N, C-alpha and C positions, 0 to 999 in steps of 0.2 A: 447459418442463425433462423430458427423459425420462433422459437421462445429461450428468451434468456431470463435466467432471475440474478440479479446480483445482492450480495449479502455484503451487510456495512453500505446500503446502496446510496444512503444521503452524504457518505463522505466525500471528499473534495475527489478523488481518484473516482468515483463513482458518476457522480458529477460530469465531469470531462468526457468518460468512455458513453456515459449516455446522451451527451449532447453531439457524440461525434455519430451513434448510433442513428438518431433521429436524423441529422443534418442529412445523411447521405443514405437514408431511408435502407439501411443493413436488416432489421430487424424488426419483424411486423409485430411482436409482441416482447415489451422490454419488464420485467419484475424488479421491482425496488422492496428489497426484506431489510427492516432496520427498526429499531425500537422507539424512535425518535418523532413521534406525531408532528410537531412543529416542522422539523426539519421537511420531514415528509409533505406538507402543507405549503411548506415556501418552494420547495421541489417543482409540486403541482402546475404551482401557481409559475416560477421563471421557465415552463414548459406550455404555458399557455394548455392546461387541460390536455394535453396531446392525449388522444385516443389509443395511442399502442401504448401507455404507460399503463401498470396496474403496480397497485400501492399494498401493502403486508405488512402491520405493525405485529414485529417479533424478535425472538433474539435467540440466536444459536446456540444458547444453553438449552434452548425448550427444541428438543429432535421432534416429539410430534407435530408442533407449530409450522416446524422446517419440512417438513413431510407433507403437510397440505399445502404449503405457497409452493412447492417444488411440481407437485400435479401438470403433466402437460408439458413440463420443461425441456429442452434437448439440452443445454448449455448453463452451466454453473460456474458463476465468477465469486471466488470466497476473497472478499476485500475487509469482513469483518474482525475487528481486533482491539486491541484497549492497546495502544501506543506509546505512551509517557514513559520514559525510562526509570525517571523518578516516581513513577506512580507504582510501578514493578517494584522499585527498592523497598515500597512500604505494604504495599498490599501485592505479593506474591499469590496468595492462593487466588484472585481475583485474575492476575492473570491468565493462569492456569485453568481457571471453569471458564474464561470466554476463548483463549488461543488455543488451546488443547482439549480440551472438551469440549469446544465449540466446532473445534474440527473433525474430533471423532463426528460428532452429530451430521457435519455437513456430509464426510463422507457414509455414513449409515444411511440419511435421509436420497441424499444423490443417486445410492445403490438402489435402494427399495423403488424409489420413484421412476425406475430404468432412464434416468440421464444418460445423453449419450458421452459427454465431454465435461471435465472439471480442471477447473485452475486456480492455482491459488497463488494469492500474492504476497511474496515473503520480505524479507529485508537483508540489506547486509550485516546486519547485527546477528543472523542466524548462523553467521560464520565463525568460529572459534568463539561463540559468547560467552560474556561475563556479566550482562546483564539478567533478570529474571524473563524480560521481553525478550531478547536476543535468546533466551534456550525456552522459551516455548515455541516460539517460530522456528526454534531449528528441530523440536520435537515434530512440532505439526507438518514441518516440511518432508520428515522421514514417514509419518503414517499415510502421506498424499504420496507417495512414490510406491511403498509398499502396498498400497492398495489395488495397486494394477496385477501385482503378483497375489494378493489374497483373493481378490475378485476374478482374476482372470477375464478370458474372451467374453466372458459373461456379463460380467458389469463396467462401468463408466473407463471412459479413459482419464486417465490425470497425470495433469503436469503442473508442474512449480516453474514461479518467475520469481527471483531475486535482483532487487535492487536497492538504491540508497532514499533517502527520501527525496518526494519531488519539490521542486523549487518553486517557492510562493505558497507550499501546500499549507492545510490549516496547523496550525501548532508550530511551524519550523522557524528556523530562524530570521529569514528575510520578513514575513510580516510582522514576528517578532519586533524587530530589531524595529521597523517602520513605523511601529505604533507607538514604541520609546520613542523614537527622534520629533514625533513632534510635540511631545514638551520637555525634550532636551537633547544635548550633545553628543549626550554620552551613551554605549551599549555596553551591557554586562557580557565580558565573552573568559569562560574557561582559560582557553590558551590559546592566543592568536596563532601557532603553530600548529595546531590542529587542522586535519587536513578531511575533507567528507566530498563522496563523490557529488556531482551536478547532474541532476537530468528534470527537463523539462516535462508538463504536462503531455505536451503530442508525443515525446518519445514514448512516456510509459503507456498512453493508448496504444500507439503502434506496438508495442513490446510484446502487449498482452493480443492484439489481431492477429499477428504473426505466430505468433505459439497456437490459436486457436486454428488458424489458418493450416501449420503444420505439425500440428500433433499426433505423435503417436502412441503417446503413452510413456510415463517412468523419466520424460524430461526436465531436467533442473536446466531452465533458460536466462542465464546470466550477459545483459549486454555490457558493452566495451564501453565507459563513461569516462569523462576528464573530471578532474577534481580541481577544487579552490582548497586554501588557506584561510582560516576564518578573520586571521588580520588582514590579510588581502580582502577580504568581502567587507570588513568593517570601512577599510580606505577607501573601498569603491562606493561605499552609502556614505562618505562623507562625516564617517561618525567618529569620536572618540570613543577609547576603550579604557573599561575598568575590569580589569581581570582579577577573577574570582576564585581560580585555582579548579584544575579539574577532578571533578569527583570519583572515586574509585570503582564506581559504575559503567563509566563512557571511557570509550577506547580515545586513544588521540590520534589515531588510523584507524580507519575502516578498512575491512578487505572483502571482495566478494567471490573469491575461492583462490585457492593456492597463488600467490606469483600476481594476484591482481587486487593490489592495496592502493589506497588513495595518496600515501606519499611517494606512490611510484608512478602512477598514472599520470598522464600529461597535465601540466598544472597550467589553469585559465590565470593568464594575466589580467590586473586590475582593470585594464581597457577594456578586457574580453567582458569581466563579471559585470562593468559600468553599463555595456550594450546592453549585456544578459537582460541588465536586474530592468532597463528601460524600456524592453519586448518585453520584462513580463507582467 
């Protein structure tokens, strides 16, 4: 990696990925592409104005700005997305504009800029999707895989990684419940028997780094992960449960691919969850 650009560059994954790159001096130029100037200022301060970092204000909906930001870049990590399932329920066109049109723009801009490799971060919700979020990510996956054939040997190599929510990531269940438990002994649970895959930030970073190292173009890289039951997570956090019911745009169990579902994966025990929470 000589120069890497990360879309959604101020998000949870990007912060973990950038921290790893800088700590191990892997890349001399790391470009942060995002639309939030405040988060960029916070990130700049967090990394002590590291001279290896470059900051670009921009939106993946703006292909012209993407082309400018990708000048001289040899690797793109596409992490930008609208991710809230309930937001997609009421704003599906916005999901399309960012997650689908934005993906098209990243493909076009990286090809025009003669980027060497592009890795797209996807989600288990893209497999047999029932939400606007999952549907938009599934279509984006298809576009990134197909781009290898469209542009052939003269274009970038495009690969996709697919996994579930990273534990303790922004907006995910663990930090939400931790915040609720500051003022109450009860958390809202859609269905205690729901299961979700468990992945740490370190595993997410390692998955992307391994994909970068090994990619030939056209891969859909899926890790093998344990899963947990929401009721067990609440018990591990010492919380009582208020059952709210599962909305029709959420699955009871998630799947990575055929035969790899969270209700069939190795189940984490309450004690394992307690240990994982303590380490997070």
